[in-house]
C-alpha positions in Angstrom: 94.8 107.7 78.5 93.3 104.4 77.5 96.5 102.8 76.9 97.4 103.2 80.7 94.2 101.6 81.9 95.2 97.9 81.5 96.1 97.9 85.3 93.5 97.1 87.8 91.4 94.7 85.4 93.0 91.7 87.1 92.1 92.7 90.5 88.4 92.9 89.6 88.7 89.7 87.5 90.0 87.8 90.7 87.4 89.4 92.7 84.5 88.3 90.4 86.0 84.8 90.1 86.7 84.0 93.6 83.1 84.8 94.4 82.0 82.9 91.7 84.1 79.8 92.9 82.8 80.5 96.3 79.2 80.1 95.4 79.6 77.0 93.2 82.5 75.2 95.1 80.7 75.5 98.6 77.3 74.4 97.6 76.1 71.8 100.0 74.2 69.9 97.3 74.0 66.5 95.7 77.9 66.2 94.8 79.6 66.4 98.1 83.4 65.7 97.1 85.5 68.7 96.7 86.7 67.3 93.0 83.0 67.1 92.1 82.3 70.7 93.2 85.3 71.9 91.5 84.1 69.9 88.3 80.5 71.5 88.7 82.3 74.8 88.7 84.4 74.2 85.6 81.1 73.3 83.6 80.3 76.9 84.1 83.3 77.9 82.0 83.9 80.0 80.2 83.2 83.0 82.5 83.5 86.1 80.4 85.6 89.0 81.7 86.6 92.3 80.2 83.6 93.0 78.2 84.1 89.8 76.4 87.7 90.3 75.6 88.8 87.4 77.9 87.4 84.6 80.0 88.1 82.1 82.8 88.4 79.0 80.5 88.9 76.3 83.2 88.9 75.6 86.9 90.7 72.4 88.0 92.1 70.4 90.9 95.9 69.9 89.8 98.7 68.6 92.0 97.4 69.9 95.4 96.2 73.3 93.9 92.7 74.8 93.0 93.9 76.1 89.8 91.9 78.7 87.3 93.0 79.6 83.9 92.4 83.0 82.5 93.0 83.7 78.6 92.8 87.2 77.0 92.0 87.8 73.3 94.3 91.0 73.0 97.6 91.5 75.0 96.9 92.4 78.6 99.6 93.8 80.7 99.7 91.7 84.0 100.2 94.0 86.8 101.2 91.1 89.1 104.5 90.6 87.1 105.8 93.5 88.8 105.6 92.4 92.3 107.7 90.1 94.2 106.4 86.5 94.9 105.6 87.5 98.5 103.6 90.4 97.6 101.8 88.4 94.9 100.8 85.8 97.6 99.6 88.6 99.9 97.5 90.0 96.9 95.9 86.6 96.4 94.8 86.6 100.0 93.6 90.2 99.8 91.4 88.9 96.9 89.8 86.3 99.4 89.1 89.0 102.0 87.8 91.4 99.3 85.3 88.7 98.3 83.8 88.7 101.7 82.2 92.0 100.6 80.3 90.2 98.1 78.0 88.6 100.8 77.9 85.7 102.8 81.4 85.9 103.7 82.5 84.2 100.4 86.2 84.7 100.8 86.3 83.1 104.4 84.2 80.2 103.1 86.5 79.7 100.2 89.6 79.9 102.4 87.9 77.4 105.0 87.3 74.8 102.1 90.9 75.1 100.8 92.4 74.4 104.1 90.0 71.5 104.9 90.8 69.9 101.7 94.8 70.8 102.0 94.7 72.7 98.7 96.4 75.8 97.6 95.2 78.3 95.1 97.0 79.0 91.6 96.1 81.4 88.8 97.4 80.6 85.4 97.2 83.6 82.9 97.7 81.8 79.4 97.6 84.9 77.3 98.9 88.3 78.5 101.6 90.8 77.4 104.2 88.9 79.1 103.2 85.5 77.8 102.0 82.7 79.9 102.3 83.5 83.6 101.3 81.7 86.6 101.0 82.6 90.5 100.3 80.5 93.5 99.8 80.3 97.3 100.1 77.0 99.2 97.5 76.1 101.7 100.2 76.7 104.4 100.9 80.3 103.1 97.1 81.0 102.8 96.7 80.0 106.5 99.7 82.3 107.5 98.8 85.3 105.4 95.0 84.8 106.7 96.2 85.1 110.5 98.4 88.1 109.5 95.9 90.0 107.8 92.6 90.4 110.0 91.0 93.0 107.5 87.4 93.8 106.6 86.6 93.9 103.0 87.1 97.5 102.5 90.4 97.5 104.4 91.6 94.5 102.2 90.5 96.4 99.1 92.7 99.4 99.9 95.6 97.1 100.5 94.7 95.4 97.1 94.6 98.7 95.4 97.9 99.9 97.1 99.7 96.6 95.9 98.4 97.2 92.3 99.3 100.7 92.0 102.9 100.1 93.5 103.3 97.3 90.7 102.0 99.7 88.0 104.5 102.6 89.1 107.3 100.2 88.1 106.6 100.6 84.3 106.5 104.4 84.6 107.0 106.7 82.7 104.9 105.5 79.9 104.3 107.4 76.6 100.5 107.7 75.9 100.9 109.6 72.6 103.1 112.3 71.4 103.5 114.8 74.2 101.5 113.0 76.9 103.4 110.8 79.3 102.0 108.8 82.4 104.0 109.7 85.3 102.2 108.2 88.4 99.4 106.2 89.9 98.5 106.5 93.6 95.8 106.6 96.2 95.0 110.0 97.7 92.4 109.9 100.3 89.3 107.9 98.7 90.8 108.6 95.0 92.8 106.7 92.6 94.8 109.6 90.9 96.4 108.8 87.7 98.9 111.4 86.6 99.9 112.5 83.1 102.6 115.2 82.3 101.7 117.3 79.2 104.1 118.8 76.8 102.9 122.6 76.7 104.4 123.2 73.4 101.8 120.9 72.0 98.8 121.0 74.6 97.4 123.8 76.6 96.8 123.1 80.3 94.5 126.3 80.0 92.4 125.1 77.1 92.0 121.7 78.9 90.7 123.4 81.9 88.2 125.5 80.1 86.8 122.2 78.5 87.1 119.7 81.3 83.3 118.9 81.4 83.5 118.2 77.9 86.6 115.8 78.4 84.6 114.1 81.4 81.7 113.5 79.6 83.6 112.1 76.6 85.4 109.6 79.0 82.0 108.6 80.4 80.9 107.9 76.7 83.8 105.7 76.3 83.8 103.7 79.5 81.2 101.0 78.3 82.8 100.5 75.0 86.5 100.1 76.3 87.3 96.9 78.4 90.3 98.5 80.0 88.4 101.6 81.1 85.4 99.5 82.1 87.7 97.3 84.3 89.0 100.5 86.0 85.7 101.9 86.6 84.3 98.5 87.8 87.1 98.5 90.3 86.4 102.0 91.5 82.8 101.0 92.0 83.5 97.8 94.1 86.3 99.4 96.2 84.1 102.5 96.8 87.0 104.7 95.5 86.6 107.9 93.1 89.0 108.4 90.1 91.0 111.4 89.1 93.0 112.2 85.9 95.4 114.8 86.8 97.1 116.4 83.7 100.2 118.5 84.8 102.1 121.1 82.3 105.6 120.1 82.0 106.8 123.9 82.0 104.1 125.8 84.1 103.3 122.7 86.3 99.8 124.1 86.4 97.3 121.1 87.0 93.9 120.4 85.6 92.0 117.5 87.7 89.2 115.6 86.0 87.3 113.9 88.8 84.8 111.2 89.1 83.5 110.8 92.5 82.8 107.6 94.1 79.1 108.5 94.1 79.0 109.3 90.4 80.7 105.9 89.6 78.3 103.9 91.8 75.4 105.6 90.1 76.4 105.3 86.6 78.6 102.1 86.4 76.7 98.8 86.0 79.0 96.1 87.3 78.5 92.2 86.3 75.7 90.6 88.2 78.1 88.1 89.9 79.7 91.1 91.5 77.7 92.6 94.3 78.3 96.0 95.4 76.9 97.3 98.7 
């Protein structure tokens, strides 16, 4: 299922970058102007993301927007492209609210700073599977959405995941390999569930069931060597969600669930130092 796991990485990237920006831009140190604080943050670029497969390449003040640029070395499916403009703006504000969970209310501090400076937020993805794309929210939109969504970090993260999975479902079904099709993403309780339909003339659901622990161990081995899988597991750790791979036989409709509990993920996955997990 590795081809299908290029989905939630951008959410985790936004969370890390916003936390990093809040720390750098709001420091009450020698350089007090907003422009000089942004320049200080820009000097910290590039900020690696996705196991080194990409980076935040620049952070700038441009035409009334705090703009940060992301570039990926390999084609990256940008899930935000499937959302309406209004839902994209909602997702950006959810990132701020999620960042509050990184300590010191970093998201609120960042929004306060943008509002004080009358500055919106813009994300420019310079390289993705869709080419160059950009998203923005004006300072007025940030203020309005902030008032509408009075959420704690966990609630905001749940909203963010819901938006992400809603966007991803628009690309389904998706062929993963011969006889295996990705058919659904959804939240079920505290788990993200990724469902794949198996052609039972090629695969045996019973054999998979008998060897599910071996398959699970193989996935664990792959996580730290595959940027897309690592981004997904990072997202699960930060959001305190579990992950379920659900395989369904196309004829029998029998299921095999390979589950990674939130507790397992938090114990085994090492997240970047600038994304604190509580």
